[in-house]
VOBA-1610 file (N, C-alpha, C; in pm, whole numbers, padded with zeros to 5 digits, always signed):
BEGIN
Unk+00273+00547-02109Unk+00130+00579-02109Unk+00086+00601-02254Unk-00022+00537-02292Unk-00073+00555-02428Unk-00150+00686-02437Unk-00168+00734-02560Unk-00238+00861-02580Unk-00384+00856-02538Unk-00443+00737-02540Unk-00584+00726-02503Unk-00603+00700-02354Unk-00496+00696-02277Unk-00504+00669-02133Unk-00493+00803-02060Unk-00603+00857-02006Unk-00596+00987-01939Unk-00517+00980-01809Unk-00456+01091-01770Unk-00387+01099-01642Unk-00491+01096-01530Unk-00443+01065-01411Unk-00532+01053-01296Unk-00588+01188-01256Unk-00709+01185-01207Unk-00767+01302-01143Unk-00688+01324-01012Unk-00715+01431-00943Unk-00646+01461-00817Unk-00652+01341-00723Unk-00535+01299-00675Unk-00524+01182-00588Unk-00511+01228-00444Unk-00589+01167-00356Unk-00582+01195-00213Unk-00589+01064-00137Unk-00550+01068-00011Unk-00557+00953+00079Unk-00651+00988+00192Unk-00723+00887+00242Unk-00820+00913+00348Unk-00843+00786+00429Unk-00883+00801+00556Unk-00924+00683+00633Unk-01046+00619+00567Unk-01066+00493+00594Unk-01183+00422+00541Unk-01311+00489+00587Unk-01398+00518+00493Unk-01531+00573+00520Unk-01630+00463+00482Unk-01720+00425+00573Unk-01817+00319+00539Unk-01894+00346+00410Unk-01910+00472+00372Unk-01980+00503+00247Unk-01901+00454+00124Unk-01770+00433+00140Unk-01687+00386+00029Unk-01697+00235+00008Unk-01749+00162+00105Unk-01744+00016+00099Unk-01805-00046-00028Unk-01921-00003-00075Unk-01975-00066-00197Unk-01881-00052-00318Unk-01820+00064-00334Unk-01727+00084-00445Unk-01599+00004-00421Unk-01546+00010-00299Unk-01422-00061-00269Unk-01434-00211-00293Unk-01545-00269-00255Unk-01562-00415-00271Unk-01556-00459-00417Unk-01582-00367-00510Unk-01581-00399-00652Unk-01443-00381-00716Unk-01347-00325-00643Unk-01214-00301-00699Unk-01137-00432-00710Unk-01059-00445-00817Unk-00979-00564-00840Unk-00843-00524-00897Unk-00734-00587-00848Unk-00605-00563-00912Unk-00599-00642-01043Unk-00494-00624-01119Unk-00472-00711-01233Unk-00459-00854-01181Unk-00504-00953-01256Unk-00501-01092-01206Unk-00363-01134-01155Unk-00256-01095-01224Unk-00122-01136-01182Unk-00076-01063-01056Unk-00143-00955-01016Unk-00106-00881-00896Unk-00176-00932-00772Unk-00283-01006-00790Unk-00363-01051-00676Unk-00281-01132-00576Unk-00184-01210-00623Unk-00102-01289-00532Unk-00018-01202-00440Unk+00008-01078-00481Unk+00089-00988-00401Unk+00005-00904-00306Unk-00107-00854-00353Unk-00186-00758-00274Unk-00311-00818-00212Unk-00364-00923-00273Unk-00497-00969-00238Unk-00598-00886-00316Unk-00724-00906-00286Unk-00831-00827-00348Unk-00883-00728-00245Unk-00963-00636-00290Unk-01024-00541-00196Unk-01106-00616-00091Unk-01174-00720-00131Unk-01256-00797-00036Unk-01168-00860+00072Unk-01053-00918+00033Unk-00966-00979+00134Unk-00900-00872+00221Unk-00865-00760+00162Unk-00805-00651+00241Unk-00906-00598+00341Unk-01027-00573+00296Unk-01132-00522+00385Unk-01173-00624+00490Unk-01156-00751+00460Unk-01195-00858+00554Unk-01091-00887+00660Unk-00979-00819+00657Unk-00874-00841+00757Unk-00916-00773+00887Unk-00970-00851+00979Unk-01023-00793+01102Unk-00932-00815+01223Unk-00803-00842+01197Unk-00710-00857+01308Unk-00694-00726+01382Unk-00667-00736+01511Unk-00644-00616+01592Unk-00525-00540+01536Unk-00535-00409+01535Unk-00425-00325+01491Unk-00424-00294+01343Unk-00519-00347+01266Unk-00525-00321+01123Unk-00621-00205+01097Unk-00574-00106+01021Unk-00659+00007+00982Unk-00651+00022+00831Unk-00766+00029+00765Unk-00772+00043+00620Unk-00782+00190+00583Unk-00709+00227+00479Unk-00710+00362+00424Unk-00740+00353+00276Unk-00795+00460+00221Unk-00845+00459+00084Unk-00763+00555-00002Unk-00737+00512-00125Unk-00676+00597-00226Unk-00789+00646-00315Unk-00803+00778-00324Unk-00911+00840-00402Unk-00852+00913-00522Unk-00920+00905-00634Unk-00884+00985-00753Unk-01009+01061-00792Unk-01000+01192-00791Unk-01118+01274-00818Unk-01229+01250-00719Unk-01193+01212-00595Unk-01291+01188-00489Unk-01351+01048-00489Unk-01318+00965-00588Unk-01374+00830-00597Unk-01269+00728-00554Unk-01309+00626-00477Unk-01215+00522-00436Unk-01162+00444-00556Unk-01029+00433-00564Unk-00965+00357-00671Unk-00863+00258-00616Unk-00839+00261-00487Unk-00743+00171-00426Unk-00750+00179-00275Unk-00669+00097-00211Unk-00667+00096-00066Unk-00537+00035-00016Unk-00513+00051+00112Unk-00397-00008+00180Unk-00429-00020+00327Unk-00351-00103+00395Unk-00368-00123+00539Unk-00245-00074+00613Unk-00269-00016+00729Unk-00163+00012+00825Unk-00179-00093+00935Unk-00070-00164+00962Unk-00069-00274+01059Unk+00017-00231+01178Unk-00048-00212+01292Unk+00023-00166+01413Unk+00102-00278+01481Unk+00089-00401+01436Unk+00162-00514+01496Unk+00240-00588+01388Unk+00304-00515+01303Unk+00371-00571+01185Unk+00487-00663+01219Unk+00557-00636+01329Unk+00676-00714+01358Unk+00645-00857+01401Unk+00522-00886+01434Unk+00488-01022+01478Unk+00529-01123+01372Unk+00622-01209+01407Unk+00666-01315+01317Unk+00764-01270+01211Unk+00806-01147+01212Unk+00903-01098+01114Unk+01031-01060+01189Unk+01142-01100+01137Unk+01267-01079+01209Unk+01347-00960+01155Unk+01291-00890+01057Unk+01364-00778+00998Unk+01324-00644+01058Unk+01213-00637+01128Unk+01165-00511+01184Unk+01182-00513+01335Unk+01209-00395+01390Unk+01228-00386+01534Unk+01096-00408+01608Unk+01109-00437+01738Unk+00990-00454+01822Unk+00904-00329+01814Unk+00775-00349+01804Unk+00681-00238+01797Unk+00666-00177+01659Unk+00728-00238+01559Unk+00723-00183+01424Unk+00582-00187+01366Unk+00553-00090+01283Unk+00428-00083+01208Unk+00458-00115+01063Unk+00358-00164+00992Unk+00379-00199+00853Unk+00269-00149+00761Unk+00303-00137+00636Unk+00208-00106+00530Unk+00183-00236+00455Unk+00056-00271+00435Unk+00021-00400+00376Unk-00094-00382+00279Unk-00113-00483+00195Unk-00231-00490+00110Unk-00252-00369+00021Unk-00145-00315-00035Unk-00158-00199-00122Unk-00216-00246-00255Unk-00326-00183-00297Unk-00391-00225-00420Unk-00453-00106-00492Unk-00427-00098-00622Unk-00493-00001-00710Unk-00576-00083-00808Unk-00700-00045-00826Unk-00789-00115-00919Unk-00728-00119-01059Unk-00740-00233-01125Unk-00681-00254-01258Unk-00726-00147-01358Unk-00850-00104-01349Unk-00902-00004-01444Unk-00840+00133-01425Unk-00772+00155-01314Unk-00715+00286-01282Unk-00562+00285-01284Unk-00502+00174-01321Unk-00357+00167-01326Unk-00305+00235-01452Unk-00179+00275-01448Unk-00117+00339-01563Unk-00146+00487-01576Unk-00203+00546-01473Unk-00240+00688-01476Unk-00164+00771-01374Unk-00066+00712-01309Unk+00012+00785-01210Unk-00049+00788-01072Unk-00153+00710-01048Unk-00220+00712-00917Unk-00128+00659-00807Unk-00062+00546-00833Unk+00028+00490-00732Unk+00139+00586-00695Unk+00201+00645-00796Unk+00308+00742-00769Unk+00258+00862-00692Unk+00142+00913-00730Unk+00085+01028-00659Unk+00051+00992-00515Unk-00007+00874-00496Unk-00044+00830-00361Unk+00079+00814-00273Unk+00183+00751-00327Unk+00302+00729-00245Unk+00384+00855-00226Unk+00369+00951-00313Unk+00430+01082-00289Unk+00366+01152-00171Unk+00237+01129-00150Unk+00165+01191-00039Unk+00173+01112+00090Unk+00210+00985+00080Unk+00203+00896+00196Unk+00281+00945+00318Unk+00406+00991+00305Unk+00476+01034+00427Unk+00400+01143+00505Unk+00354+01246+00437Unk+00279+01352+00505Unk+00148+01302+00562Unk+00081+01215+00488Unk-00045+01159+00534Unk-00024+01078+00662Unk+00078+00993+00662Unk+00104+00911+00781Unk+00147+00997+00900Unk+00227+01100+00875Unk+00266+01190+00985Unk+00144+01256+01048Unk+00049+01297+00965Unk-00072+01362+01017Unk-00163+01262+01088Unk-00178+01143+01031Unk-00268+01043+01088Unk-00211+00977+01213Unk-00079+00963+01218Unk-00012+00894+01328Unk+00107+00977+01374Unk+00085+01085+01449Unk+00193+01179+01483Unk+00312+01116+01556Unk+00292+01006+01626Unk+00402+00944+01700Unk+00477+00839+01618Unk+00431+00808+01499Unk+00495+00707+01415Unk+00623+00764+01357Unk+00733+00693+01375Unk+00863+00740+01327Unk+00913+00662+01205Unk+00866+00538+01188Unk+00913+00453+01080Unk+00805+00349+01051Unk+00790+00316+00923Unk+00695+00213+00884Unk+00764+00122+00782Unk+00728-00005+00781Unk+00792-00107+00699Unk+00693-00164+00598Unk+00747-00221+00493Unk+00668-00302+00401Unk+00760-00404+00336Unk+00699-00505+00277Unk+00774-00597+00192Unk+00708-00594+00055Unk+00791-00605-00048Unk+00740-00609-00185Unk+00807-00727-00254Unk+00725-00807-00317Unk+00774-00929-00379Unk+00881-00898-00483Unk+00984-00982-00488Unk+01093-00965-00584Unk+01042-00976-00728Unk+00927-01039-00748Unk+00870-01051-00883Unk+00776-00935-00915Unk+00780-00829-00835Unk+00693-00713-00856Unk+00779-00586-00863Unk+00868-00577-00965Unk+00960-00463-00972Unk+00892-00329-00992Unk+00778-00326-01058Unk+00709-00197-01078Unk+00665-00138-00944Unk+00612-00222-00855Unk+00573-00174-00723Unk+00695-00126-00645Unk+00803-00202-00651Unk+00925-00163-00580Unk+00972-00025-00628Unk+00970-00001-00757Unk+01013+00128-00811Unk+00920+00241-00762Unk+00791+00214-00755Unk+00697+00314-00705Unk+00730+00350-00561Unk+00760+00249-00479Unk+00793+00274-00339Unk+00924+00353-00328Unk+01025+00314-00406Unk+01153+00387-00403Unk+01134+00534-00440Unk+01054+00560-00543Unk+01027+00700-00583Unk+00952+00774-00473Unk+00876+00702-00390Unk+00802+00764-00281Unk+00884+00783-00154Unk+01015+00752-00160Unk+01101+00776-00045Unk+01131+00655+00041Unk+01081+00537+00004Unk+01109+00415+00080Unk+01255+00375+00059Unk+01314+00314+00158Unk+01454+00271+00156Unk+01459+00119+00149Unk+01537+00069+00056Unk+01562-00075+00043Unk+01710-00095+00072Unk+01741-00156+00188Unk+01882-00175+00224Unk+01936-00310+00178Unk+01859-00382+00095Unk+01906-00508+00039Unk+01861-00631+00116Unk+01792-00614+00228Unk+01744-00728+00305Unk+01627-00794+00232Unk+01627-00927+00231Unk+01515-01002+00173Unk+01444-01079+00284Unk+01313-01082+00274Unk+01228-01161+00364Unk+01186-01286+00287Unk+01213-01403+00345Unk+01185-01529+00276Unk+01062-01600+00331Unk+00982-01532+00412Unk+00866-01596+00472Unk+00735-01570+00401Unk+00739-01506+00286Unk+00616-01474+00215Unk+00562-01591+00135Unk+00432-01601+00125Unk+00367-01711+00052Unk+00395-01707-00098Unk+00426-01588-00153Unk+00449-01575-00297Unk+00598-01563-00331Unk+00686-01598-00237Unk+00829-01595-00265Unk+00901-01482-00194Unk+01032-01469-00220Unk+01114-01368-00152Unk+01063-01226-00176Unk+01085-01143-00075Unk+01036-01005-00079Unk+01146-00909-00034Unk+01152-00795-00101Unk+01239-00686-00058Unk+01179-00625+00068Unk+01264-00601+00167Unk+01223-00533+00290Unk+01252-00384+00270Unk+01150-00301+00292Unk+01167-00157+00274Unk+01110-00084+00394Unk+01163+00035+00418Unk+01114+00116+00529Unk+01104+00261+00485Unk+01016+00331+00550Unk+00996+00473+00527Unk+01019+00545+00658Unk+01117+00635+00659Unk+01148+00713+00777Unk+01055+00834+00783Unk+00986+00850+00894Unk+00890+00960+00908Unk+00934+01065+01007Unk+01035+01035+01088Unk+01080+01129+01192Unk+01147+01250+01131
//
C-alpha cells in the first residue's frame, strides 16, 4: 500500500438495496479482472432463479458486490448435490488496495450464517490466473483442496469451499 492510498472505511456486507443500484451500476473492476468477475452491470443483470446479490459497503457506500447462487452445482461436478456457490465477486477498481476485500471476506462466514442459517457449506471457483483473489479467499477461511475446474470460459479455476457448520 502506498502512503497516499488511505485504508478502507468500515467495511460491512448487506443484501442488495434498490437504493444502491445507481451507485452499483457505475462500479467497475480493473480491466484485467473483468474476465473473472464481470462488471456490476452483468452481475446485477443475472436474473436466473436462485441468484441473490449482496453489497460490499465501505463507510456505508457501495464499493463492491457478490452473488449467492442457490443452484451452484448445476453443471459442475466438483460440488455435491444442492450446493450453493459464491459468484461474481467484484470490488470497484477505485477502491482496491485498501483492504476492503480482506475485510469483506473476514466477515463473510458470519454474514452468511446470519443470512442463511441452514447453509453449511458454500463453494466458489477462482481463476488460476488470479492469485491475489485466491490469497484473499484463503485468508478468509476458504479451503482449496487442490481440485481444478476446467469448465470456465477464462481457463482453469481453483475449486474452494467455505465450511459454515
